[in-house]
N, C-alpha and C positions, 0 to 999 in steps of 0.2 A: 528902616534897614534894608538893603541891597542883598541879593543872592550871595553874591562875592563876600559881603561882610559874614555873612552866614556860614559860607565856606571857610574863610580865614578864622572864624571862631572854633569852630569844628577843627579845623587843622591844629591852631594853638592848642586845644584841649588835648589833641592826640600826641602830643610833645610830653605832656605831664609824665609824673612817674606811673609806676606799674599797677596794676588792679591786683589785688589780693584775693583772688580765687581761682580754684583750681578746675581745669576742664573736666569733664566726663570723661569717662572710658570710653573707649571705641566702641560704637553701637549704640551708646545712650545718647540720647538729644535733648534731657533735662537736667537743669540744676535747680533744686527747689529749697533755697535758704529761707522763704519766707514760711514755708510751710502752706503752699495756696494749692497744692496739686493732689489730688487722690491719688492712691497706686493706679487704679484704672485710667484715670486722665493719663498719668505717666504712660502707662504702658501703650495707650491709645496713641500719643504723640510721637513716641520712642515707632511705634510703626508705621505713621504716616512720613515723617522725617525719614525713615530708613529707604521707605519707597520712593520718596522725592530724589533721595540723593541717589538713590542706585538707576533710577529712570531718567531722570533728567539733569543731575549732576549740580542738585540745588541743595545747599546746605541749610538746614532749619534747627536751629536751636532756642529752646525755650529757658529763659534763666530769669528766677525770682529771687530777689533780695528784700530784706528792709529798710535798708537804706545803703545809698550809694559811699556814702563817707564811714561804713562799717568795713568798706574792700577798698578803698583808695585814701591818697594821701590828699587833702587840700579839696576845693570846692572842683565841681566839674557838671557840665550839662549832660543831661541822657544821651543827647548825640553825642558826645565827645568821651563818655562814659563807654558807650557801647562800641565805638570805634577804637577807642583802645582794646577792650577785654576781646574783641575779634580777631584784632591784629594781633595780640598776645597769644593768643589762642589757636592761629592760623586758621581761622575759619573762611572757607571760599577758596575759589580758584586763580591764581595770578592769570593762567592760560587754559584755554580748553580747545583740543583741536589745531592749535598753533594761533588762536586767537587771544588775545588779552580782553579779560573779564573783570578785572578789579583795578 
């Protein structure tokens, strides 16, 4: 499989339906639907992610789910699921200081 084929697969997956998962509130960087993170871990992740966003304009979110099929219609690759989720949530910056980033 070529890189181009992989890109086309991810792009095709991004065209599928919505992800049924609400984004976290502003200032929260974890969504733990699988129950994998302790309260201390969530707090630490939120602290690190907030600092990265503030200091480097780097958005980091940690999302845990039990199954992708619980939150979408039809099959999806993990890459396609993540791309659709972050596009839907508006994660990232299209432009920073006049430069295209995404």
